[in-house]
N, C-alpha and C positions, 0 to 999 in steps of 0.2 A: 315437269310441273313448274309453272312460273312461280318465282319467289314474290312474296308480298313486300311492300315498302319497308315494313318493320324488319323482316328477315334480312333484307339487303342492308339496312342500317346496322343490324346486329353484327354483320360480317365486317363492317368497317372498323378502322382503328379508333381508339379513344380520341375524340376530336379535341379534348382539352390539351392534348400534347402536340397538336398540329399548329406550329408557329409558321408565320410567313417566312418564305425562303427566297426573297427577291434580291437581286444585286443592287448596288448603289446606283443612283442616277448618274448620267454621263457628265453633267456639268452644272454650274450654278444657274445657267439659263433654264435647264430642265427642272431643277429644284424650284426656282421662282415660278415657272409656268405651272407646275403641278400645284403649288401652294395657292396660286391665283385661282385655278379651277375649283379647288376644294372650298376655299374661303368664300368665293363669289356665290356659289350655289348654296352653301350652308347659310349664308346671310339672307339670300333671296327666299329660301324656304325655311326661315327661322321659326315660323309658326307651325311647321309640320313635323310629325313624328313617324311618318310612314315610309321612310326611305333610308338607304344606307349608301354612303360614299366610300369606295375603296381607293386608296392611294398607294400604288406600288405594293399591292397586297396579293399574296398567292391565292389562287382559286384551286381547291381540291375537288375533283369531280369523279374520280374512279379509283378503285382499289389497284387496278393495273398501273395507273399513273403513279401511284405511290411506290409500287414495286420497282418501276423503271426510273423513278425520280425524274419524271418528265414534268417539272413544275411549270406552271403557267400563271403569270400574274400581270394583268394589264396595268399600265401606268395609272390609269384612272377609269373607274367604272361606277355606275349607279344602278342599284337595285331598288325598284319601287315596290310598294305594297308589302313592306316588311317592317320590322321593328328597328327603330333608330337606337342602336346601342353599340358600345365598343366591341370589336372583334379582333382576334389575333390573326385570323385568316378567314376566307370565305369557303365554307365547307358545304358543298351543294346538298349532300344527303342530310345535313342538319338544318337546311333551309327549305325543307319541303320540295327538294328537287329544283329549286329556283336558281337560274343563271342571271347574270347581269342583263339589264334592259338596254344599256348603252355602254359602249367602251370607247375610250380615247387613248391612242398610243402616241407617245412623243418620240418622233423619229430621231435617230442618231446614226453616225457612221457605222457603228457596230450592230445596230438592231434593225435598221431600215429594211433590209432584205427580208428578214424574218417577219417583221410587222406587215409588210406588203403581201407576203405569200403565205407562209406556214400559219401565222396567227390568223390571218384573214380567213383561211380555209377552216381552221379550228372554230373560230367564232361563228362562221356561217353554218358549218355542217354539224358540229357537236353541241356548241352552246346555243345555237339558234338565237343569238342576240339580235334583236330587231334593228339596231343601228350601230355602225362602226365608223369611227373617224380616226384619222391620223393627222398629226401636225408636227412640223419640224421647227423648233425654236431657233434654229440656225439659218436655214434658207427660206423659212416661212411657207413651205409646201403644206397645203391643206386640202384634204379630200374627205368625202363622206359617202357612206353606203347604207342603203336601207334594204332589209330583207324583203324580197318580193317572190313569193312562191318558194322555190328551193335555193335561190341564189341571191347574192347581194347585187343590187343595181345602184349605179352612181346617183348621188343626190346632186341635182343641178344647182349651180350658184345663181342667185337672183341678181337683179340689176344693181343692187347695192353691194354685191360681192359677198353675200352672206349665204350660209347653208342652213336650211331649216331642220330642226329636230322635232319630230312628233313626240318622242319620249319626254323630252324636257319642256316642250311647249315654248321653245326659245330658238333664236337663231344663234349660230356660231360664226364668228368672223374674226378678222385680224384688226387690232387697234394698237398703235404704237409698238408694232412688231411682237405683239402677244396675242394668243388666242383668248377671245373674250366672249361673254354672253351678250346677246342683244335681244330686246323685246320683240314681240311679233310685228311691231310697227317699225323696227329697225333702230330703236334707241339703245345706246350703250347702257348695260346694267352696271351700276357702280359697285365697286368693292366696298367692304365695310369702312375702310379708311376714306375712300372717296365720298361715301354717303355722309360720313361724319363731317368732312370738310364742307360738303354742300350744305348741310344743316347749319354749320357754323357761319358760312357765308350768308345764308338766307337770314339767319338771326341778326347778323351784323347789318345787313341791308335794311331789315325791318327796324332795327334800333335807329339807324341813320334817318330813315323816313319819319319815324316818330319824333326824333329831335328836330328835323326840319319843320314838321308841322307845329311843334311846340314853339319854335322861334318865330314862325310866321304868325301864329296866334298872339304871341307876345308883342310883336311889332304892330299888329293891328290894334291891340288894346291900347298901346301907347299913342297911336295916331288918334284914336277916338277920344282919349283923355285930353289930348292937345286941342281938340275941337270942343271940349267941355261936355263930352258925352261919357257917361259912366258905362263901361263895357260890361259891368256886372249886373 
């Protein structure tokens, strides 16, 4: 007799006790890259409340996994159509059976082999995650895969050197040796800091333009007065 979803959930451990159990990132390059991916998307989607970003967070997906302590936590993942709230880990059976919609692994010497093989198979066969990317902050290797039928198929790089993500509705590409988001038109998506700087620069440009116009109007008024014409 098949178990219901509630019966399966009842067999699982108390999820309030399931903390993330992921190792530290390999280097400062990996930390900076991870922070950039999180901050960039959070800023871009700042008006949305229907997604969750996991950063170096364990995904619990089966009771057997817990028994075997086979913990799996992508460096970066996004789950859409869910509630945006803090989580200690991503517990699939507490998320209505939902797995990540997109996963990005940051390759390192100690993880690259697993990321390219074992994790790719897991995300393809068990998670059925629609899109999987990996990127190396050290040698800048970038690859993407999209689930087509039963298997991942490579995502082709476009003429601008970008990989399209259906899940995010964005391109992924390398800028200044970092993995960044790009618009569908190929324009770089700014980070919060870059956006603030752009706004500041735009405001300063506008101030200078207004001052130039004010000085021009002042000189014109002076010229008219010199000709005996009241500019007012």
